[in-house]
Structures are given as C-alpha cells and as structure tokens.
C-alpha positions, -999 to +999 in steps of 0.1 A: +393+317+146+408+288+128+432+291+100+427+274+066+418+238+075+439+224+046+474+237+040+482+251+005+514+265-011+496+293-029+498+328-015+474+337+013+448+364+006+457+394+027+421+406+029+409+374+045+436+374+071+430+410+078+394+405+085+402+376+108+429+397+125+404+425+132+380+399+146+405+384+170+414+418+183+378+426+190+373+392+207+403+398+230+388+432+239+354+416+247+370+389+268+391+415+286+359+434+296+342+401+305+371+393+328+369+427+345+333+421+353+338+384+363+366+393+387+346+422+401+372+448+390+348+469+369+310+465+369+295+459+335+262+446+322+282+421+301+251+399+295+231+429+283+219+433+248+247+457+237+276+436+248+260+403+237+253+418+203+289+428+201+302+394+210+278+376+186+288+400+158+325+392+163+318+355+164+298+357+132+328+371+114+350+341+125+323+316+116+317+332+082+354+334+074+358+298+083+333+289+055+351+311+031+384+296+040+371+261+036+362+270+000+396+286-007+414+255+006+392+231-012+395+249-046+432+250-043+438+214-033+411+197-054+431+196-087+460+179-069+445+155-043+418+129-042+385+134-025+394+108+001+426+126+010+408+160+013+381+145+034+406+129+058+423+163+062+389+179+070+381+151+095+415+154+112+414+192+113+378+193+125+386+167+152+416+187+164+395+219+167+366+201+184+391+185+208+404+219+217+368+228+224+366+199+249+397+212+266+379+246+270+349+227+284+370+210+311+388+242+319+357+263+323+340+236+343+366+240+370+370+278+366+334+288+363+315+259+378+289+233+367+263+259+359+278+282+333+307+263+318+311+259+280+292+229+267+291+237+230+311+268+223+327+283+192+355+258+190+331+229+192+311+246+164+341+253+142+354+217+145+319+203+137+315+227+107+349+218+091+336+182+087+299+191+081+307+216+055+329+193+034+301+179+011+289+214+003+323+224-011+317+201-041+281+210-046+265+239-064+270+270-044+232+277-044+227+245-024+250+258+003+232+292+003+197+277+006+207+251+032+225+278+052+195+300+052+173+271+062+196+262+091+195+298+103+157+299+101+154+266+119+179+278+146+159+309+152+129+287+159+148+263+182+162+293+201+128+297+217+126+261+229+138+246+261+143+210+274+148+195+308+176+175+294+211+187+284+214+163+254+200+187+228+221+217+238+245+211+209+216+214+185+204+247+198+177+238+224+186+252+258+183+233+290+159+247+316+177+265+344+212+264+328+232+294+317+263+291+295+291+315+285+301+310+249+271+291+234+273+285+196+251+255+187+249+238+154+217+256+146+217+283+135+255+289+135+265+262+110+243+281+085+267+310+087+295+287+076+275+276+046+269+313+037+307+317+039+311+287+015+286+303-009+306+336-007+339+318-013+326+301-044+311+335-056+341+357-050+370+333-052+363+306-078+392+283-082+407+297-050+416+330-067+403+365-062+379+374-091+373+410-082+393+442-082+409+451-048+435+478-042+466+461-027+470+473+009+490+442+020+521+463+027+503+492+043+502+495+081+485+481+101+475+454+076+507+433+080+502+431+117+465+423+113+474+395+088+498+381+114+471+380+140+447+365+115+471+337+106+475+328+142+440+334+154+435+299+168+466+301+189+457+336+202+422+324+210+436+295+231+461+315+251+447+350+255+422+342+283+447+325+306+471+354+300+444+381+306+431+365+337+466+358+351+477+394+345+445+408+361+447+386+391+484+394+395+476+431+393+450+427+420+474+408+442+501+435+439+476+463+446+464+446+477+498+442+492 
C-alpha cells in the first residue's frame, strides 16, 4: 500500500502503479464486505477460507510490490546519494508507516475491542520491512531470494505454534485465545518483501525496465488505476472510516 519509500525524479513505471491500484480497489471491496458483516447488514462467512484467501492474496500483492518498489528507489538514488543518506530515508519512511500502524492499533482497540484489535497488521509489517529490507538492496539478489524463501518456510512452521504471552505475536506466534483482524507478522510476510526485492533486481536493474512491454499507460482504465496506486497509502488510511460512516449513516436514515 505504500508508495516508493524514497522519492525520485525519474518517471514512475505505470505497470507497477497499475498493479498497486488494482490491489487497493480489491482491498476496499473486501473491507466493504467485512463492514457489511461486522455491522450485521449482510451475513457473510468473512472468516471462512474463501474470503480469507482473497484478503491474503490482495495483501500479498501489496507486500510484494513494496519490495519491488524498494529496489526501484534504491537503484535510482544510489548513484547520487550516500548509503547513510539512503538508510536515513528508509528509517524515516519505515518509522512513519509503522507509526500509522500504531494509529490503526489504537483506533481498532476502541472500535473492535481488546480481543480482536490490530496488534501487528499490514502497516506495521510494511514499516518494519522498509527498514529490514534495506541491507538486501545492496546484496546479491540471490541472497534476498534464499532469505525470503527461508523466512516464508520458517513462518509456515511458526504459524502452527501458540503462546500464552502476546509478546511473540509480531514474530508470527499467535497468543492462545486471541483473535485478530489484519494479522501480518514478520514471519512469513517479510519474506514476500524479499521476493519483491529479488524480482526488482531481476526485471528492473538500475531502476529501469529491461523487458518488452506494450505501453498501455494512456489507455483506460490504466491512468485511473495508476492514480489509485500512487495514493494507495492515503486511500488505505481513509477508506474504512468513510465506508463505516456511510454505512452507519445509511442505517440511521433507513430506521427513521
């Protein structure tokens, strides 16, 4: 959901923004259906396999594209800025996104309640990954690939473990008796970011496209999707309050 963590003056790649734009539309749709169920307006098995697989698939796109975007930004800035400057930008950007995740934590604690609020959701993960992924941007891409696959495998193992304590939730070990909406722990999900970094190095060395792609940047609906992709973080932050507000207002008007 986050835009490129480091600003560059080079043209954006329309295909990357388009994929992110499609993903944000799908996420808004999922959250709309979640809200209908949560507000008891339309019964859905939103925690069933089908809906959860849909939600995880959309989130995977965001997380993967983050890794790819990190690579693009790094490759474009590296010739002009020092490593210290680039790391500071990553640290600042990651801290911002993680801080927004904490805002979501507080908001959901009061809206959903102490058993179900977001403890380590997708914004926490993305903020963490912006900083964690930095060293892999300068390493051989195969190190990112192998580490990413290892993290995914380890995360699959940890997914079956539980703990009486909440202190390992961020790592991927669930707490006994606690349910959470929007749970994206470091393992396995940071591994997806590293796969995105590997793909970025493979397909966009030096921050430029190195494969043939028919230009659809001016063809509808691509410009609109690119706009959504460029502003995906803002859309993620505001869409739920808007959706819930509109639905609750509609219910109030119908009950009058």
